[in-house]
C-alpha positions as CSV (number, residue, x, y, z in Angstrom):
1,M,-40.2,20.4,18.3
2,R,-39.8,16.6,18.3
3,K,-38.9,16.5,14.5
4,T,-36.3,19.3,15.1
5,L,-34.7,17.2,17.9
6,I,-34.7,14.1,15.7
7,V,-33.1,15.9,12.8
8,A,-30.5,17.6,15.0
9,G,-29.7,14.2,16.6
10,M,-29.3,12.6,13.2
11,I,-27.0,15.4,12.0
12,F,-25.0,15.1,15.3
13,L,-24.8,11.3,14.9
14,S,-23.7,11.6,11.3
15,Q,-20.9,14.0,12.2
16,I,-19.7,11.6,14.9
17,I,-19.7,8.7,12.5
18,S,-18.1,10.8,9.8
19,A,-15.4,11.9,12.2
20,Q,-14.7,8.3,13.2
21,T,-14.2,7.2,9.7
22,K,-11.8,9.9,8.7
23,L,-8.5,8.7,7.3
24,E,-5.4,9.8,9.3
25,N,-2.1,11.3,8.2
26,T,0.6,9.0,9.5
27,Y,4.3,8.4,9.2
28,K,5.6,4.9,9.3
29,V,8.4,2.4,8.9
30,E,7.5,-0.9,7.2
31,V,9.2,-4.3,6.4
32,G,7.7,-6.8,4.1
33,L,8.2,-8.7,0.8
34,Q,8.9,-5.5,-1.0
35,G,11.7,-4.5,1.4
36,I,12.3,-2.0,4.2
37,S,10.7,1.4,3.7
38,V,10.0,4.8,5.4
39,G,6.9,6.6,4.3
40,T,3.7,8.5,5.0
41,E,0.0,7.9,4.4
42,I,-1.8,11.1,3.3
43,P,-5.6,11.3,3.2
44,I,-6.9,12.7,-0.1
45,S,-10.6,12.5,0.8
46,D,-12.8,10.4,3.1
47,K,-12.2,7.3,1.0
48,F,-8.9,7.9,-0.8
49,L,-5.4,7.7,0.6
50,A,-2.0,8.3,-0.9
51,D,0.8,6.1,0.5
52,V,4.3,7.3,-0.4
53,N,7.5,5.4,0.5
54,L,11.2,5.3,0.0
55,G,13.1,2.1,0.8
56,W,15.5,-0.6,0.1
57,G,14.7,-4.1,-1.2
58,G,15.2,-6.7,-3.9
59,I,15.3,-6.5,-7.7
60,T,13.0,-7.8,-10.4
61,D,14.8,-10.2,-12.8
62,F,13.2,-10.8,-16.2
63,W,13.8,-14.1,-18.0
64,S,12.3,-15.9,-20.9
65,N,9.5,-17.7,-19.0
66,G,8.6,-14.9,-16.6
67,I,10.0,-12.7,-13.9
68,S,11.4,-13.3,-10.4
69,Y,12.1,-11.2,-7.3
70,E,15.3,-11.6,-5.4
71,W,16.6,-9.8,-2.4
72,S,20.2,-10.7,-1.4
73,N,23.7,-9.2,-1.1
74,N,24.2,-9.4,-4.8
75,S,20.7,-8.2,-5.8
76,N,19.2,-5.2,-4.0
77,S,18.1,-1.7,-4.9
78,I,16.8,1.5,-3.5
79,F,13.1,2.1,-4.5
80,A,10.4,4.7,-4.5
81,R,6.8,3.5,-4.1
82,A,3.5,5.3,-4.4
83,Q,0.1,3.8,-3.8
84,V,-3.4,5.3,-4.1
85,R,-6.0,3.4,-2.1
86,Y,-9.8,3.5,-2.3
87,Y,-11.3,2.2,1.0
88,L,-14.5,0.2,0.6
89,N,-15.8,-0.5,4.1
90,R,-14.7,2.0,6.8
91,E,-18.3,2.9,7.7
92,R,-19.3,-0.8,8.0
93,R,-16.1,-1.5,10.1
94,S,-17.1,1.4,12.4
95,E,-20.7,0.1,12.7
96,K,-19.4,-3.4,13.7
97,G,-17.1,-1.9,16.3
98,H,-13.9,-2.7,14.5
99,S,-10.9,-0.3,14.9
100,L,-10.3,2.3,12.3
101,K,-6.9,3.1,13.9
102,N,-3.9,3.5,11.4
103,N,-6.2,3.7,8.3
104,S,-7.6,0.2,8.7
105,G,-10.0,-1.2,6.2
106,T,-10.4,-3.1,3.0
107,F,-9.2,-1.3,-0.1
108,L,-8.7,-1.3,-3.9
109,A,-5.3,0.2,-4.9
110,F,-3.1,1.3,-7.7
111,Q,0.6,1.0,-6.8
112,S,3.6,2.1,-8.8
113,K,7.2,1.2,-7.7
114,F,10.5,2.3,-9.3
115,L,13.7,0.3,-8.6
116,F,16.6,2.7,-9.1
117,S,19.3,0.1,-9.9
118,G,19.6,-3.4,-11.1
119,T,22.7,-5.6,-10.9
120,E,25.4,-6.9,-13.1
121,Y,25.7,-10.1,-11.1
122,Y,23.3,-12.0,-13.4
123,S,23.8,-12.9,-17.0
124,P,22.0,-11.2,-18.7
125,Q,22.1,-8.1,-16.5
126,V,19.1,-6.7,-14.6
127,G,18.3,-3.1,-15.2
128,K,16.1,-0.4,-13.6
129,S,12.5,-1.6,-13.1
130,W,9.1,0.0,-13.0
131,L,6.3,-2.0,-11.5
132,N,2.6,-1.1,-11.6
133,E,0.0,-3.1,-9.8
134,I,-3.8,-3.2,-9.3
135,Q,-4.4,-4.6,-5.8
136,F,-7.2,-5.7,-3.5
137,G,-6.2,-5.9,0.1
138,Q,-6.7,-5.0,3.8
139,Q,-4.9,-3.0,6.3
140,L,-5.3,-4.0,10.0
141,P,-4.2,-2.4,13.2
142,L,-2.2,-4.4,15.7
143,G,-2.5,-2.3,18.8
144,N,-2.0,1.5,18.7
145,H,1.1,1.7,16.5
146,F,1.6,-1.5,14.5
147,I,0.1,-2.1,11.1
148,F,-0.4,-5.3,9.1
149,R,-1.3,-5.0,5.4
150,Y,-1.8,-7.7,2.8
151,Y,-2.9,-7.7,-0.8
152,A,-3.3,-9.7,-4.0
153,G,-3.7,-8.4,-7.5
154,V,-2.1,-8.2,-10.9
155,G,0.9,-6.2,-12.1
156,N,3.0,-5.2,-15.1
157,A,6.7,-5.0,-14.7
158,S,9.0,-3.1,-17.1
159,D,12.8,-3.4,-17.3
160,L,13.7,0.1,-18.5
161,D,17.3,-0.7,-19.4
162,Y,16.6,-3.8,-21.5
163,N,13.1,-3.0,-22.8
164,Q,11.2,-6.0,-21.4
165,N,7.7,-6.2,-20.1
166,K,5.9,-8.9,-18.1
167,V,2.5,-9.3,-16.5
168,Y,2.6,-11.1,-13.1
169,P,0.4,-12.0,-10.1
170,A,1.0,-9.5,-7.3
171,L,1.0,-10.8,-3.7
172,G,2.4,-9.1,-0.7
173,F,2.3,-8.1,2.9
174,A,3.9,-5.6,5.2
175,L,4.3,-5.1,8.9
176,G,4.8,-1.5,10.0
177,F,5.1,0.8,12.9
178,A,3.1,4.1,12.7
179,F,4.3,7.2,14.5
């Protein structure tokens, strides 16, 4: 009888812990280095999450020594961004008593971003861009509805109109409001 109660207790406890570490489907508005966006975070499994956004931000300018990012009146674009995150430590966060609200945790991610238009303000002109990044980062809750996310990694940018490619260091952060 005692073994049965211990096994039943362990199953019950594992279900509670599992329920606490489940990722949440959220809708959000974010502002950060990449621009202003509206999106959703969709759980794929207990450890994988898809983050899909549509927004407005700066452009990626390719030049002979590298690339640059500029967001101003003369250089802006609508973008679509999709990210798949693999969370590394949600169980450990839960054990330490840290909040799991708003899909908090440390993650590895692949992000793809498409900029729909460039600008003719520059010489040479800037075309449509496609950026792909591998990231290591963390998403943290700031209260019940606010999110802070930061990451570092490496990316590959492609100017689709002018056939240029560059590898770059990827750094970023975003502050968001989750509904």
